[in-house]
N, C-alpha and C positions, 0 to 999 in steps of 0.2 A: 480520498482517491475515488473518482467516479469514472464511468466508461468513457467520457469525453471531456474530462476536466482539463482546463488549459489556462495557464496564467503566464502573463508576460512580464518578466523582470529582467531588465537589461543590466545585469550584474555579473561579475566573474563567476565561473563555475568551480573555483577552488577556494579553500578556506584560508590559505596563506598568501593570498594576493596573486599577482601575475596577470597574464593575458585574459581579456574578456572573451576571447574566441573559444567556443567549445572544442575540446580536444578531439582529434580524429583517432582512428584505430591505432595509428602508430605514434601518437603524441599524447603523453600523459600529463595531467596537471602536476604542479610542483610537489603537492603533498603525496602524489602517487609515484613520483619519479624513482628511478633506480638509485639506490644509495650504496656507496662503497662500504663493504662490511669490514669492521675493525677486527682485530685479533682478540679472541676471548680464550686464552689458554689456561686450562686448569693447572693448578700448581703441580699436581702429581704427574701430569703429562709432561710438563716442562722439565721436571727432574728426570723423567724417563728419557726424554730426548737428549738431555745433556750427557747422560751415561752412554747412550748409544753412539753419540758423536765421537766419543773417545775411541770407539771401535771402528770408526770410518764409515758408519752407516747413516750419516746425517741426512742426506737427501731423501733416502727411502723412508726414514722415520718421520721426517717433516711432512711428507705426503700422507703417511698413515695418521700422523697427529691431526692433520687438517680434516681427514675423513672422520676421525673420532670426535673432533670438535663439532662437526656437522651433526653427527648422531646424538651427541650428548649436550647440545646447546640448551641449557637450562632444563635438561632432562626430557627434551622433546625429540622424538624420533625424526630423522631426516625425511623431509617431504611431507610431513603431517602439518599442513598449513592450518587446518581447523584447530588443532591443539595449540599451535603457536598463537593464533588469534585469541583463543580463550586465555592463554597465559598472559598476553598483553592486557586483557581486561582485568584479570585477577591482580596483576601488579598494580594497575591503576586503582582498583577498588581498595587495595591495601596500602595505597599511597607510597609504594616503593618506586620512587621516581627514577632512580638510576637503573633499576631492573627494567622498568617500563621503556625507558629510552633505548636500551640495548635491544629489547625484544621488538619494539616497533620499527627500529632500523632494519632488523632482520626481516620482519614482515614486509616492509616496503620493497625489499629487494626481490621478493618472489610474487607479489600481486601484479595483476595486469588487467586492464579494462577490456582486453580482447583475448583473454586466456580461457581456461576452463571455468566452469561455474563458480567454484570456490575461490579461484583467483580474482574473478571479476567482483564477486561479492566482497572479497577481502579488501579490495581497493577502497570500497565505500565504508567498510567497517574501520579500516585504518583511519580514514578521514574523520569518522565520528569519534574515535578514541582520541585522536590528536585535538579535535575541537573541544572535547570534554575537558581534557587536561588544560587547555588554554582558555576555557570558558567562552568559546566563540561559536557554540552550536547554533544559537538563534540566527546569527548573521548568515551562516552557511545555509541553514534551512530556507531562508528567504532567497538566497542567491541561486539555489538549485531548483526553484519552482519552474514548472513547465513553461516552455516558450513555443509558440506556434511557428512551425517551419514556414519559410517564405514561399509564396505561391498559393493561389486560391484553391488549387486542386489537391493540395497536400493535406492529409489528415493530421490532426494534432497528435502529439506524442502519446497522450493518454488514450486517445481513440485507437491508436495503433496497438498499444498494450492490451486494450480491451479485445481487439481482434485476435491477437496471438495467444492470449490466455483464456481458453474457453470457460474456465471455472468462473471468471468474472462475468462474461457474457451470459452464461447460463444461470448465474445467480440472479441477474436482472430478469431473465426469462421466467424464473420461478416466481418472482415477485409479481410480474405481469399476469401470470396464470392465476395467482391467488386473487388479484384484483378483479379479473374477468369473472372468476367463479363467484366471488362474493356479490358482484354487481350484475349478475346475469339477467335479473328481472327488473332492473332499474332503468327508468327513462331519463333521469337526470343524475349525472355523476360528476362529483367534484373531487379532483385529484390534487392533493397538496404534496409537492415534491420538494424535499428538503435539500436537494442539490440538483437543480435543473440542468446546469451546464449548457450543452447544446440541445438538450431535449430529445436526443435520439432514442432514449429508452422507450419512448411512447409511440414510436412510429408503427411498430408491429401490432401493439395493443389497439391503437386507433383503427387500423385496417381491419382487425378482427371484429371490433365493435361495429364498424360500418357495414359489415357483411351479415349482421343479424337478420334472420328471416323476417322478423316483425318490424324491421326498420332500425336505423341507427339512433342511439340515444343522444341527448345533448350533453356534451362534455365540457366541463370548465376545469382549467388547469391553473393552479397557483404555483409559480416557480420561484423558490427561494434560492438565493445565490450569495456567495461571499461578496460583500460590498467593495472589496479592494481587488477583486479578480478582474481580468481583462474584460470579461463580458459585462460586468456591472459598470466598469469605468467607461467603456465605449458603448457600442450599440448592440452588445451581445444579447441582452434580453429582448431587444427589438428584433434581432435576427431570429431568435427562437419563435417570436410571435409570427414573423413572416413564414418561417418553416411550417409552423402549425396551420397557418392560413392556407398554404399550398396543399397540405394534406387534406384539409377540410374541403377544398374545392375539388381535388382530384377524386376523393372517395365519397363525396356527398355526405359528410357528417358534420353537424354543427359543433364548432369548437370555439371556446372563449378562453383567452389567456391573460393572466395578470402576473407581471414580474415583481418580485419583492427583494431588492438588494439589501439584505440584512443578515447578520450572524445568527445562527440557529438559537443560541441562548437568549437572544434579544427579541425573539418572535413573541407576539402577543395574539390573543384571540381575535382582536379586531382586524388584524392584518389578513385573516382568512376570509372575511366577509361571508361567513356561513349563512346559507339561505335555506328556508324551510322547503322540504320536499326533495332535497338533494341527498344522494347517498355519498357520504364522505369517505374517501380513501386516502390514507396518509402513507407516504413512501420515505423510508430512511435508507438511501443507497450508499453504503460505505461512508457514512457521514456522522452518525450519532456518537461515535467514539471521539469526535473532536470536541464535543460538549463536556466541560469539566464536571467532575463528580465530587463527592464529599471529601475525597482525599486532597483536593485542590482548593475547593471553595466551600465554606461551611454552609452556604445556602443550597448546595447540591443541585446545580442547574440541570444536570443530566436527568435525575429522577423527577425534578420539578417540571421539566418539559414533557415527560411522559404523562404525568398527572394532568397537565393542562390539555394534552391531546385527548386523554381519556374523557375529560369533562365535555368534550365536543361530541361524544357518542358516535365515533366513527364506525362505519360498516366494516372496515378492515384497515389494519396497519401492517405494512410489510417492512421487514428488517433484513438487510444484507450487510454482513460484517466480516472482517478478517477473523479467522479462527486462531487467535493468538492471545497470549496472556502477558501484556506489557504495561498494564495500568499501574498497579501498586506494588509490583514485585521489586525486590532489591536490585541494585544495578547489575551485579554479576549474573544473577539469574535471568534478568531481562536481556542481557547481552546474548547469553546462550540461546534463549528463546528466539530472539531476533535472528541470530545466525541460522538456526535450524529452519525457521519459517521461510526466510528469503532464499536459503540455499535450495529448498525444494522449488521455489518459484523460478530461480535462475536456471535450474536444471530443466524445468519444463520449457522455458524460453529457448533453450538450446536445440530442441527438436523442431522449432518453428522458424528460427532465423539463424543464419550463419554467424559464427563468432566474430568474424572480421567485418560484418556488414555495418555500415555507419548508422543505419536506421536503428539497429538493435542497440548499439552503443548509446545513441542519443536517448532512446526510450529508457534504458536502465539508468543513465546519468541523471536525466531531468525528472523522471517520474518515480523511480524507486529509491534512488540515493537520498533524496530529500527526506523521505519518511524514515529511512534507516538512520540518517544523521540525527534527526529529531529525537527518535527513541533513545539513542545512545548518548547523545551529547547534552541534551536539555533536561531540566528539572523544573518542578513547580508549574506555574501557569505557562511557562515557555514551552513545556513539552505538550504539544497538541495531539500527537499520535498516541492515544491511550486505548489500545485494543483490549477487548475482553472475550473470553470464551463464551460459547452459546449458553452454557449452564448459568453463567452470571447474568447474561442478558435476560434469560428466562426468569430468573429471580427478580430482576428489576421490573420487568413488565408485569409480573404477577403482583408485586407489591404496589404497583400503580393501579391495580384493579383490572388488568387485562386477563383475558382467557385466550389460550392458544387455539387456533383453528387449523385444520389440515391444509396442506398445499394441494394443488390440483394433481390428482393421480395421473391424469392424461399427460399433462405437461411434464411431470416427473419422468414418465416412461419415454417421452420424446427426447428429453435431455439425455437420458441414459443411452439411448440409441445413437444420438449424435456424438456423444463423447467417444464412442468406439471409432468414429471416423477420424479422430485426431490422433490418438495414441492409446495403446492398451494400458499405459501407466496412469492415465487419468482415472480418478475414482469418484463414485457417488455413493454415499451412505445416508440412509434415512434413520434418524435417531430422535426419539421424543418429539415426533411431529415436525422436525426440522430436516432440511436437506444440507448435507455437508459435502462439499466438492473439494477435491484435492489432487495431489500428485503422489503416486506410490503409497507410502504408509503415512503421509502427512496431510491432514485436513487443512485447507487453506481458506475456504469461504463457507459461511453458514447463511442459509436463507430460511426465514420463518414468517408466519403470518399470525395476526392477533386481532381480537375484537373486544 
């Protein structure tokens, strides 16, 4: 997931078939539709009702029985959707199919893509659980990829998410600050971006470099992009080149761009065209977790990529990643971690966009649901979303020979001030040289720099 990642897939947005039109705020996909709840009467309650009916109190007792049934549904208190979702995952993990079917039917009846944060998130968690049971997670993941809204003036869904979630935006700002600091005395800078997308991350950095008192440096940008994304299939990388050319002309800074449509694990040294005299800066923006590690591939492409980058002797490497642990954890633990992580994100979105706003629904469906489904429903090489906590990333970088360098203290202070303009619940914590951005008591994004 990047600040302006956008992928065009003309496939349905549901896992169980149906219309290819994206659902509106009052129209749910079939997998999230309301289901009629069956009767789950506990034997003791049935006996109790029978006895009371003998005394002419049947109607009253039936009402009370239904209330008790709601409260004691599989031991889950009434209204506790979070525990209900966890119970669904637990039943699936233990292969208790009958229990799962009853629980998931109950969950479907209370989730809503336009409800409270836990209801909205619950809709996608239910989708992922059903997909896992039916082994259809990969197909749903592909179907839920972001699609550019019609109209040239509309932002992509991912760019909208980037704008309404400041912890994403400020994670990239921290990376830019680290690059500017490391290359402050360099006249030739080569930036390798492992997820160029629309290239908008670099606009503010290029403007800052252009304003140097001693004159602007020569900047070369190598933009790596998913070869099956809309950008790589069409003229996306060319569009990035045109955008950078416009920046070059407007701010009088020499910029050279080279697009590389290739998956990160397939990148080779030769693709970078490293030149003598250039300061190399490598950027991993919410992307490195897509590269498989030793738990998926015995060749460990994740650590291998880091070692290859280190061999190029970069001036700085910046890493922005989700602060979540979903890589090698067992399914149930992974489910709970995903629930807690995205619940904080959905709550933060609530303060920025109204619940019934179509734009918010589209952002959550097309940009967050796909990651949620992939984490929950897929395994092995099909599970591409493999997040790790900063401590694990730190260990990987150090094993590859990197040393950590501090982020820009000035940029950090600016970010801290700007966060207050959004909401008092956004947080910034600096730990072990990294910046952790989050919502309330949950860290969501980590940013760090290495050399």
